[in-house]
FIGU-841146 format. One record per atom (N, C-alpha, C, CB): residue number from 1; residue in one letter; chain; atom name; x, y, z. Coordinates in steps of 0.2 Angstrom, whole numbers, always signed. Atoms other than C-alpha are relative to their C-alpha. Last residue first. Glycine has a CB too. Example, Ala and Ser with C-alpha at 12.3 -4.5 7.8 and 13.67 -1.06 7.14 Angstrom:
! FIGU-841146
+-----+-----+-------+------+-------+-------+-------+
|   n | res | chain | atom |     u |     v |     w |
+-----+-----+-------+------+-------+-------+-------+
|   2 |   S |     A |    N |    -4 |    -6 |    -1 |
|   2 |   S |     A |   CA |   +68 |    -5 |   +36 |
|   2 |   S |     A |    C |    -4 |    +5 |    +3 |
|   2 |   S |     A |   CB |    +2 |    +2 |    -7 |
|   1 |   A |     A |    N |    +4 |    -6 |    +0 |
|   1 |   A |     A |   CA |   +62 |   -22 |   +39 |
|   1 |   A |     A |    C |    +4 |    +6 |    +0 |
|   1 |   A |     A |   CB |    -5 |    +0 |    +6 |
+-----+-----+-------+------+-------+-------+-------+
! end
This chain:
! FIGU-841146
+-----+-----+-------+------+-------+-------+-------+
|   n | res | chain | atom |     u |     v |     w |
+-----+-----+-------+------+-------+-------+-------+
|  65 |   P |     A |    N |    -3 |    +6 |    +0 |
|  65 |   P |     A |   CA |   -20 |    +9 |   -12 |
|  65 |   P |     A |    C |    +6 |    -1 |    -4 |
|  65 |   P |     A |   CB |    -6 |    -5 |    -1 |
|  64 |   E |     A |    N |    +1 |    +3 |    +7 |
|  64 |   E |     A |   CA |   -25 |   +27 |   -10 |
|  64 |   E |     A |    C |    +3 |    -7 |    +1 |
|  64 |   E |     A |   CB |    +4 |    +5 |    -5 |
|  63 |   C |     A |    N |    -4 |    +6 |    -1 |
|  63 |   C |     A |   CA |   -29 |   +36 |    +7 |
|  63 |   C |     A |    C |    -1 |    -3 |    -9 |
|  63 |   C |     A |   CB |    -3 |    -7 |    +7 |
|  62 |   G |     A |    N |    -6 |    +0 |    +4 |
|  62 |   G |     A |   CA |   -37 |   +52 |    +3 |
|  62 |   G |     A |    C |    +5 |    -5 |    +0 |
|  62 |   G |     A |   CB |    +2 |    +6 |    +2 |
|  61 |   S |     A |    N |    +2 |    +2 |    +9 |
|  61 |   S |     A |   CA |   -50 |   +53 |   +16 |
|  61 |   S |     A |    C |    +7 |    +1 |    -2 |
|  61 |   S |     A |   CB |    -6 |    +6 |    -4 |
|  60 |   P |     A |    N |    +2 |    -6 |    +4 |
|  60 |   P |     A |   CA |   -43 |   +54 |   +35 |
|  60 |   P |     A |    C |    -1 |    -3 |    -7 |
|  60 |   P |     A |   CB |    +7 |    +5 |    +0 |
|  59 |   L |     A |    N |    -5 |    -3 |    +2 |
|  59 |   L |     A |   CA |   -43 |   +37 |   +44 |
|  59 |   L |     A |    C |    -2 |    +7 |    -4 |
|  59 |   L |     A |   CB |    +4 |    -4 |    -5 |
|  58 |   I |     A |    N |    -2 |    +1 |    +8 |
|  58 |   I |     A |   CA |   -58 |   +30 |   +52 |
|  58 |   I |     A |    C |    +5 |    +6 |    -1 |
|  58 |   I |     A |   CB |    -8 |    +1 |    -5 |
|  57 |   R |     A |    N |    +0 |    -7 |    +4 |
|  57 |   R |     A |   CA |   -57 |   +28 |   +71 |
|  57 |   R |     A |    C |    +1 |    -1 |    -7 |
|  57 |   R |     A |   CB |    +4 |    +4 |    +2 |
|  56 |   F |     A |    N |    -6 |    -1 |    +6 |
|  56 |   F |     A |   CA |   -61 |   +10 |   +79 |
|  56 |   F |     A |    C |    -1 |    +9 |    -2 |
|  56 |   F |     A |   CB |    -3 |    -7 |    -9 |
|  55 |   A |     A |    N |    -7 |    -2 |    -2 |
|  55 |   A |     A |   CA |   -70 |    +6 |   +94 |
|  55 |   A |     A |    C |    +5 |    +2 |    -4 |
|  55 |   A |     A |   CB |    +2 |    -5 |    +3 |
|  54 |   S |     A |    N |    -5 |    +1 |    +4 |
|  54 |   S |     A |   CA |   -88 |    +6 |   +87 |
|  54 |   S |     A |    C |    +6 |    +1 |    +5 |
|  54 |   S |     A |   CB |    +0 |    +5 |    -6 |
|  53 |   S |     A |    N |    -2 |    -5 |    +6 |
|  53 |   S |     A |   CA |  -101 |    +5 |  +100 |
|  53 |   S |     A |    C |    +7 |    -1 |    -4 |
|  53 |   S |     A |   CB |    +0 |    +8 |    +4 |
|  52 |   R |     A |    N |    -6 |    -1 |    +2 |
|  52 |   R |     A |   CA |  -109 |    -9 |  +111 |
|  52 |   R |     A |    C |    +0 |    +6 |    -6 |
|  52 |   R |     A |   CB |    +3 |    -6 |    -2 |
|  51 |   G |     A |    N |    -2 |    +5 |    +4 |
|  51 |   G |     A |   CA |  -125 |   -10 |  +120 |
|  51 |   G |     A |    C |    +7 |    +3 |    -2 |
|  51 |   G |     A |   CB |    -5 |    -1 |    -6 |
|  50 |   T |     A |    N |    -2 |    -3 |    +6 |
|  50 |   T |     A |   CA |  -131 |    +7 |  +127 |
|  50 |   T |     A |    C |    +2 |    -5 |    -4 |
|  50 |   T |     A |   CB |    +6 |    +5 |    +1 |
|  49 |   G |     A |    N |    +4 |    -5 |    +3 |
|  49 |   G |     A |   CA |  -142 |    +4 |  +142 |
|  49 |   G |     A |    C |    +2 |    +1 |    -6 |
|  49 |   G |     A |   CB |    -1 |    +6 |    +4 |
|  48 |   A |     A |    N |    +6 |    -1 |    -2 |
|  48 |   A |     A |   CA |  -127 |    -2 |  +153 |
|  48 |   A |     A |    C |    -6 |    +2 |    -4 |
|  48 |   A |     A |   CB |    +0 |    +2 |    +5 |
|  47 |   H |     A |    N |    +2 |    -4 |    -6 |
|  47 |   H |     A |   CA |  -111 |    -2 |  +143 |
|  47 |   H |     A |    C |    -8 |    +0 |    +1 |
|  47 |   H |     A |   CB |    +2 |    +7 |    -1 |
|  46 |   V |     A |    N |    +6 |    +1 |    -2 |
|  46 |   V |     A |   CA |  -103 |   -16 |  +133 |
|  46 |   V |     A |    C |    -1 |    +5 |    +5 |
|  46 |   V |     A |   CB |    -3 |    -7 |    +1 |
|  45 |   A |     A |    N |    +2 |    +3 |    -5 |
|  45 |   A |     A |   CA |   -86 |   -11 |  +128 |
|  45 |   A |     A |    C |    -7 |    +0 |    +1 |
|  45 |   A |     A |   CB |    +3 |    +3 |    +6 |
|  44 |   G |     A |    N |    -1 |    -3 |    -6 |
|  44 |   G |     A |   CA |   -82 |    -6 |  +110 |
|  44 |   G |     A |    C |    -2 |    -3 |    +6 |
|  44 |   G |     A |   CB |    -2 |    +6 |    +1 |
|  43 |   A |     A |    N |    +4 |    -2 |    -4 |
|  43 |   A |     A |   CA |   -82 |   -16 |   +95 |
|  43 |   A |     A |    C |    +1 |    +2 |    +7 |
|  43 |   A |     A |   CB |    -5 |    -5 |    -1 |
|  42 |   L |     A |    N |    +4 |    -6 |    +4 |
|  42 |   L |     A |   CA |   -70 |   -16 |   +80 |
|  42 |   L |     A |    C |    -6 |    +2 |    +5 |
|  42 |   L |     A |   CB |    -3 |    -3 |    -8 |
|  41 |   D |     A |    N |    -2 |    -6 |    +2 |
|  41 |   D |     A |   CA |   -55 |   -25 |   +88 |
|  41 |   D |     A |    C |    -4 |    +5 |    -2 |
|  41 |   D |     A |   CB |    +5 |    -1 |    -5 |
|  40 |   R |     A |    N |    -5 |    -3 |    -3 |
|  40 |   R |     A |   CA |   -59 |   -38 |  +100 |
|  40 |   R |     A |    C |    +3 |    +5 |    -2 |
|  40 |   R |     A |   CB |    +4 |    -3 |    +1 |
|  39 |   D |     A |    N |    +1 |    -2 |    -7 |
|  39 |   D |     A |   CA |   -77 |   -42 |   +97 |
|  39 |   D |     A |    C |    +7 |    +3 |    +1 |
|  39 |   D |     A |   CB |    -2 |    -7 |    +5 |
|  38 |   L |     A |    N |    +6 |    -4 |    -1 |
|  38 |   L |     A |   CA |   -77 |   -40 |   +77 |
|  38 |   L |     A |    C |    +1 |    +2 |    +8 |
|  38 |   L |     A |   CB |    -7 |    -3 |    -3 |
|  37 |   D |     A |    N |    +6 |    +4 |    -3 |
|  37 |   D |     A |   CA |   -60 |   -46 |   +75 |
|  37 |   D |     A |    C |    -5 |    +4 |    +2 |
|  37 |   D |     A |   CB |    +2 |    -4 |    +5 |
|  36 |   A |     A |    N |    +4 |    -3 |    -4 |
|  36 |   A |     A |   CA |   -49 |   -36 |   +62 |
|  36 |   A |     A |    C |    -6 |    -4 |    +3 |
|  36 |   A |     A |   CB |    -3 |    +7 |    -3 |
|  35 |   Y |     A |    N |    +6 |    +2 |    -4 |
|  35 |   Y |     A |   CA |   -37 |   -46 |   +52 |
|  35 |   Y |     A |    C |    -3 |    +5 |    +5 |
|  35 |   Y |     A |   CB |    +0 |    -6 |    +4 |
|  34 |   L |     A |    N |    -2 |    +1 |    -6 |
|  34 |   L |     A |   CA |   -23 |   -35 |   +42 |
|  34 |   L |     A |    C |    -8 |    -3 |    +2 |
|  34 |   L |     A |   CB |    +3 |    +6 |    +5 |
|  33 |   A |     A |    N |    +7 |    +0 |    -5 |
|  33 |   A |     A |   CA |   -23 |   -36 |   +24 |
|  33 |   A |     A |    C |    +2 |    -1 |    +5 |
|  33 |   A |     A |   CB |    -5 |    -4 |    -1 |
|  32 |   H |     A |    N |    -1 |    -6 |    -5 |
|  32 |   H |     A |   CA |    -4 |   -34 |   +16 |
|  32 |   H |     A |    C |    -6 |    +1 |    +5 |
|  32 |   H |     A |   CB |    +2 |    +7 |    -5 |
|  31 |   P |     A |    N |    -6 |    -1 |    -3 |
|  31 |   P |     A |   CA |   -11 |   -46 |    +2 |
|  31 |   P |     A |    C |    +2 |    +6 |    +4 |
|  31 |   P |     A |   CB |    +5 |    -1 |    -5 |
|  30 |   I |     A |    N |    -3 |    -4 |    +5 |
|  30 |   I |     A |   CA |   -29 |   -50 |    +0 |
|  30 |   I |     A |    C |    +7 |    +2 |    +3 |
|  30 |   I |     A |   CB |    -3 |    +6 |    -1 |
|  29 |   H |     A |    N |    +3 |    -7 |    +1 |
|  29 |   H |     A |   CA |   -33 |   -64 |   +10 |
|  29 |   H |     A |    C |    +4 |    +4 |    -3 |
|  29 |   H |     A |   CB |    -2 |    +3 |    +7 |
|  28 |   G |     A |    N |    -2 |    -5 |    +7 |
|  28 |   G |     A |   CA |   -30 |   -83 |   +12 |
|  28 |   G |     A |    C |    -4 |    +6 |    +0 |
|  28 |   G |     A |   CB |    -2 |    -4 |    -7 |
|  27 |   A |     A |    N |    +1 |    +4 |    +6 |
|  27 |   A |     A |   CA |   -32 |   -97 |   +25 |
|  27 |   A |     A |    C |    +1 |    +3 |    -8 |
|  27 |   A |     A |   CB |    -6 |    -3 |    +2 |
|  26 |   A |     A |    N |    -6 |    +5 |    +0 |
|  26 |   A |     A |   CA |   -27 |   -88 |   +39 |
|  26 |   A |     A |    C |    +0 |    -4 |    -6 |
|  26 |   A |     A |   CB |    -1 |    -4 |    +5 |
|  25 |   Y |     A |    N |    -7 |    -4 |    +1 |
|  25 |   Y |     A |   CA |   -41 |   -75 |   +36 |
|  25 |   Y |     A |    C |    +6 |    -4 |    -1 |
|  25 |   Y |     A |   CB |    +1 |    +5 |    +5 |
|  24 |   E |     A |    N |    +2 |    +0 |    +7 |
|  24 |   E |     A |   CA |   -54 |   -90 |   +34 |
|  24 |   E |     A |    C |    +6 |    +6 |    -1 |
|  24 |   E |     A |   CB |    -8 |    +3 |    -3 |
|  23 |   R |     A |    N |    -3 |    +7 |    +3 |
|  23 |   R |     A |   CA |   -47 |   -95 |   +52 |
|  23 |   R |     A |    C |    -1 |    +1 |    -8 |
|  23 |   R |     A |   CB |    -6 |    -8 |    +2 |
|  22 |   A |     A |    N |    -7 |    +0 |    -1 |
|  22 |   A |     A |   CA |   -48 |   -77 |   +59 |
|  22 |   A |     A |    C |    +1 |    -6 |    -5 |
|  22 |   A |     A |   CB |    +2 |    -1 |    +7 |
|  21 |   G |     A |    N |    -3 |    -5 |    +4 |
|  21 |   G |     A |   CA |   -66 |   -76 |   +52 |
|  21 |   G |     A |    C |    +7 |    +0 |    -1 |
|  21 |   G |     A |   CB |    -2 |    +7 |    +1 |
|  20 |   W |     A |    N |    +0 |    +1 |    +6 |
|  20 |   W |     A |   CA |   -72 |   -92 |   +59 |
|  20 |   W |     A |    C |    +4 |    +6 |    -5 |
|  20 |   W |     A |   CB |    -7 |    +0 |    -1 |
|  19 |   E |     A |    N |    -7 |    +3 |    +1 |
|  19 |   E |     A |   CA |   -67 |   -90 |   +77 |
|  19 |   E |     A |    C |    +0 |    +0 |    -9 |
|  19 |   E |     A |   CB |    +1 |    -8 |    +4 |
|  18 |   P |     A |    N |    -4 |    -6 |    -2 |
|  18 |   P |     A |   CA |   -84 |   -80 |   +82 |
|  18 |   P |     A |    C |    +8 |    -1 |    -4 |
|  18 |   P |     A |   CB |    +1 |    +1 |    +9 |
|  17 |   Q |     A |    N |    -6 |    +3 |    +0 |
|  17 |   Q |     A |   CA |   -94 |   -94 |   +74 |
|  17 |   Q |     A |    C |    +4 |    +4 |    +1 |
|  17 |   Q |     A |   CB |    +0 |    -4 |    -5 |
|  16 |   A |     A |    N |    +1 |    +8 |    -2 |
|  16 |   A |     A |   CA |  -113 |   -91 |   +77 |
|  16 |   A |     A |    C |    +7 |    -3 |    +1 |
|  16 |   A |     A |   CB |    -4 |    -4 |    -5 |
|  15 |   L |     A |    N |    +3 |    -1 |    -5 |
|  15 |   L |     A |   CA |  -109 |   -71 |   +74 |
|  15 |   L |     A |    C |    -1 |    -7 |    +4 |
|  15 |   L |     A |   CB |    -6 |    +3 |    -1 |
|  14 |   D |     A |    N |    +5 |    +4 |    +0 |
|  14 |   D |     A |   CA |   -99 |   -75 |   +59 |
|  14 |   D |     A |    C |    -3 |    +0 |    +7 |
|  14 |   D |     A |   CB |    +1 |    -7 |    -3 |
|  13 |   F |     A |    N |    +2 |    +2 |    -7 |
|  13 |   F |     A |   CA |   -85 |   -62 |   +55 |
|  13 |   F |     A |    C |    -8 |    -4 |    -1 |
|  13 |   F |     A |   CB |    -1 |    +7 |    +5 |
|  12 |   R |     A |    N |    +6 |    +6 |    +0 |
|  12 |   R |     A |   CA |   -76 |   -58 |   +40 |
|  12 |   R |     A |    C |    -1 |    -2 |    +7 |
|  12 |   R |     A |   CB |    +3 |    -6 |    -3 |
|  11 |   C |     A |    N |    +5 |    +1 |    -6 |
|  11 |   C |     A |   CA |   -68 |   -41 |   +45 |
|  11 |   C |     A |    C |    -3 |    -5 |    +0 |
|  11 |   C |     A |   CB |    -6 |    +4 |    +2 |
|  10 |   D |     A |    N |    +3 |    +5 |    +4 |
|  10 |   D |     A |   CA |   -51 |   -41 |   +32 |
|  10 |   D |     A |    C |    -5 |    -1 |    +7 |
|  10 |   D |     A |   CB |    +5 |    -6 |    -4 |
|   9 |   L |     A |    N |    +2 |    +6 |    -6 |
|   9 |   L |     A |   CA |   -44 |   -24 |   +35 |
|   9 |   L |     A |    C |    -5 |    -5 |    -3 |
|   9 |   L |     A |   CB |    -4 |    +4 |    +7 |
|   8 |   I |     A |    N |    +6 |    +4 |    +3 |
|   8 |   I |     A |   CA |   -35 |   -14 |   +20 |
|   8 |   I |     A |    C |    -1 |    -5 |    +7 |
|   8 |   I |     A |   CB |    +2 |    -5 |    -8 |
|   7 |   A |     A |    N |    +1 |    +9 |    +1 |
|   7 |   A |     A |   CA |   -24 |    -2 |   +28 |
|   7 |   A |     A |    C |    -6 |    -3 |    -3 |
|   7 |   A |     A |   CB |    +1 |    -4 |    +6 |
|   6 |   C |     A |    N |    +7 |    +3 |    +2 |
|   6 |   C |     A |   CA |   -21 |   +17 |   +26 |
|   6 |   C |     A |    C |    +2 |    -8 |    +3 |
|   6 |   C |     A |   CB |    -1 |    +1 |   -10 |
|   5 |   R |     A |    N |    +6 |    -2 |    -4 |
|   5 |   R |     A |   CA |    -9 |   +29 |   +35 |
|   5 |   R |     A |    C |    -6 |    -4 |    -2 |
|   5 |   R |     A |   CB |    -1 |    +7 |    +1 |
|   4 |   P |     A |    N |    -1 |    +3 |    -6 |
|   4 |   P |     A |   CA |    +7 |   +21 |   +26 |
|   4 |   P |     A |    C |    -6 |    +1 |    +5 |
|   4 |   P |     A |   CB |    +5 |    +2 |    +2 |
|   3 |   D |     A |    N |    +1 |    -5 |    -4 |
|   3 |   D |     A |   CA |    +0 |   +27 |    +9 |
|   3 |   D |     A |    C |    +1 |    -4 |    +7 |
|   3 |   D |     A |   CB |    -8 |    +2 |    -1 |
|   2 |   A |     A |    N |    -5 |    -6 |    +1 |
|   2 |   A |     A |   CA |    +8 |   +17 |    -5 |
|   2 |   A |     A |    C |    -1 |    +5 |    +7 |
|   2 |   A |     A |   CB |    -2 |    +4 |    -7 |
|   1 |   M |     A |    N |    +4 |    -6 |    -1 |
|   1 |   M |     A |   CA |    +0 |    +0 |    +1 |
|   1 |   M |     A |    C |    +4 |    +6 |    -1 |
|   1 |   M |     A |   CB |    -3 |    +0 |    +7 |
+-----+-----+-------+------+-------+-------+-------+
! end
């Protein structure tokens, strides 16, 4: 990837089989892509009355592959 501020994330996930996405990523993915687990990397902590929220920040626009 030309811009070090950008990344390709593989976010495959199956709520019924939480480990499925990581297995699929290990079996094959886009070159240089990183795996982001829904529970561990993409969802914030559960708070009473609010559920989960996003735990990640979107990078600035203009990233080019």
